[in-house]
Residue, then its C-alpha position, 0 to 999 in steps of 0.5 A: m584553399t577552403r571555403e565556408k559559408g557562414k550564417q548571416n547573423q553568426p559569421g563567427k561560426g563559419v570562421t571557426q569551422n573554416l579555421m578547423q578545416c585550414k588547420s586540418s589541411c595544413d597538418m595533412n600537407l606537412n605530414m605528406l611533406k615529412k613523409k616525402q623528405k629524408s629525415d634530416e630534411a623533415f625538420s627544416s625551417e620550411y612551413e606550409y600555409v592554407y588560405g580560407i574564405v568565409t562569407t555571409a554574402t555581404d561580409w567576406y573574411f580571408i584567412l591565412h593559416s600557417t605553422e607560424g600563425i593565423y591571420c584574418t581580415s577585418k569585417t569592414e575591409y571586404r563587404i558587399s552592400l546588397t541594399e536597394d540603393a546598391i541595386k539601383n546604382p550598381t557602381e559601388l556594388r561592382k567596385n566591391v565585387k571586383r575587390i573581392l574577386e581580385v583577392i580570390v584571384g590573388l590567392l589562387k595565383d599564389r597557390v599556383s606559384a607555390s606549387e611550381e616552386p622547388a619544394n625546399k624553398k621557403r615561402r614568405v607570407 
């Protein structure tokens, strides 16, 4: 899992940098798998994936980079409003923070369970 903090007015740069880190991590993982496997197992239908998180503190982007594609959440899906109203009435703020933490915990749990599965079992994303 990779994490990147984007600038408030340029989150696209953070996403781009995170995608490059995800690709590098995914490529490195695949190369290590191929070295550990026998030659006939190296080109099986397995694939690896890496999660990335980019945030500007208010906007949160969750990225999945796999050998089958790149997927990203939309800007409006995960947002924390840091206005004076949100501070005065923190119910909505807590709800949004909880949503984001639930996603992060889910990503971490997924990676833990993936590392515990047999190496030859294909992961479904």
